[in-house]
N, C-alpha and C positions, 0 to 999 in steps of 0.2 A: 488303132486310130487315135491320133493326138488331138485333144480338144483343149488342152491347157494353153495359156498365153503368157508371155513375159509381161509382168507389171512394169509400167514406165512411169517414172517421176520426172516431171518437166520443171526445171528451175528457170525463173524469169526475173526481170528487173524493170520492165516497162510496159509498152503497149500490147505486146504479145502477138505480133503479126506472125512470127515463126510458130508460136503455139497454135494459132488458128490454122496454119498450114498442116500441122500435125493432127489437129482435131478433124479437119476436113478429109485428110488422107485416111484416117481411121474410119470415118463415116462412109467413104467411097470404096473401102476395101484395099487400098494401097498398103496400109498397115493392117496385116491380118494375123501376124505372129505375135503381136503385142497389143497391150491395152493400157491407155493412160489412166493410172489409178490415183494420181494426185498432182497438183500444181503448187509449187512453193515459190513465193516471191520474196526477194531480199529487201523489199520496202512495201509498206502498206499503201493502199489507195491507187494502185496502178491498174490500167484498163485490162491487163492480162487476167487479173482476178475475176473481172466481170465476164470475160470470155469463158473462163473455166466454169463459172456458175451457170452461164447460159447452156453449157454443154453437160450440165449435171456432173461435173468432175469436182471432187473435194479440193478446196482451195485454201491455202494457208498463207497468211501474211506475217512475215517475220521482219522486224526492223533491225537490219544488220548493224546500222550505226549505233542504235541504242543498246543493242545486246552485246556488241563487240564480236569479233571474228570467232573466237572459241565457242562462246555460247550459241552463236548463230549456227555454227557447224554442228554442234552437239544436237540442237533442236532439229536441224535439217535431217541429220542421220536418223534421229528417233522417228520422225514422221515417215521417212522413206521405209524404214523397217516395219513400222506399224501398218503402213498401207500395202506392204508386200511387194514393193517395187524391186525389180532386179536389174533394171537399166535406168541410168540417169541421163537425161538429155538437157544440155545447157542451151536454151533458146533465147538469145538476147539477154543472157545472164552476165552482168557486168562486174561481178566480184571474182577475184582470183582465189581459188580454193587452196587450202594448205596442203602440204605434202602428206601430213597425217590423215586428213580426210580422204585424199585420193587413194592412199594405200589401203584403206578399208574397203574400197570398191575397185579392185584391180580389173582392168579391161571392161568395166561396166559403166564408164562415163564417156559420153561423146559430146562434141561441141561443134557448132557451125561458126565459121569465121568468114567475114565478107571480103576475102581476097584469095588469090591463088598462092597458098603457102608453098615455098618459104618466102614469098614476097610480102612486104607490108604486114608483118605479124610480130608477135611477142609483146612484151610489156609496153603499155601506152598506146598500142594500136587497137582501137575499138571504135565502133559507131562511125560517125562522119570522119573521124581522124584518118581512118584507113583510106577512104575515098579521096580525101584531100591530098594524102601522100601519093596516091596513084596518079592523080591529075598533075601534081607538082613535078613528078618524076617524068611524066610524058609517055607512060606505057600505052600501048594501043589495045591491049587485052587485060582485063581483070577478071573477077569471077568470085566464086565462093568455094570453100573447102569444108568438108566434115571430117573430123579427126578424133581419134581417141585422146582422152585427157591424161597427161602425166604431169610430173612435177615441174616441167618447163612450160611456161605459157606458150600455147600454140605449137608445142613440140612433139605431140604424140603422133603415132602412125596414122597416115591419111587413109580414109575409107572411100571417099568420093570427092571429085572436083568437077566443076563446070565453068567453062570460060564465058565471059560476057564482053562484047565489044565496047570500046570507048569511042565516042564521037566528038568531033570538034564542037566547042561551045558547051560541052557538058559542065554542069555544076556538081559539087559533091552531093547535093540533095537529089538531083536528077539521076546521077549515077547510082546512088544508094537504092533508089526505087527500082531501077532496072536490074541491079544485082539481086535484089530480093525476089522480084517477080520471075526472072529468067533462071536464077540459080538456087538461091537459098531455099525457096519454098518448094523446089523440086527435089533437091538432093538430100535435104534434111529428113523428110518422111521416108524417102527411098533407103537412106542409110539406117534409119531406125528399124525399118522392116528387115533389112539385111542382117543387122546385128542381132535382133530378136530371133530371127530364123536360125542363126548360127548358135545362139545360146540354147535354144530348144533342142537343136541337133546334138549339142555337146552333153546335154542332160540325159538324152536317150542312150548314149553310148555306155 
């Protein structure tokens, strides 16, 4: 009988709504093969850190701008290893990680992107910019994608996608909220569970 779980490190940069979805999914048993062991923010003072503290999850604030990319990544990797995390979830994490960092965690980093990859993705497509582009292009469906992270921004293998309808009169802000509620907050926890279960299975073999 397996009773071990995959330690999850969640990387954040802002309010932490996707982090909250992961915390809630863990509490409700949607995530049962993994356990959030730490939350690391790329900037201090963000609300995601408070969410982690409320859930009694060790939280670390690193100032990426002050540290520089290399030192930020070194510190992040150290915390991940110290906390025993074996899966890294990027949840509203706005920095692009270097190829060297990604190579140290092959197949162990996943990200949620607020569009249906390969549409509206890659460098420069983040946050409201994604929804602005979808509305400007006139697509009738958008959504969210969870994918593995590789050296190409938004270029890794897709794990899950969920479509969300666009309505006449939508603003980028309104669309962002709908994509979060209907897609991101559902497929990110489900994908985290799927990957954790697969990692556990591979360790048993």
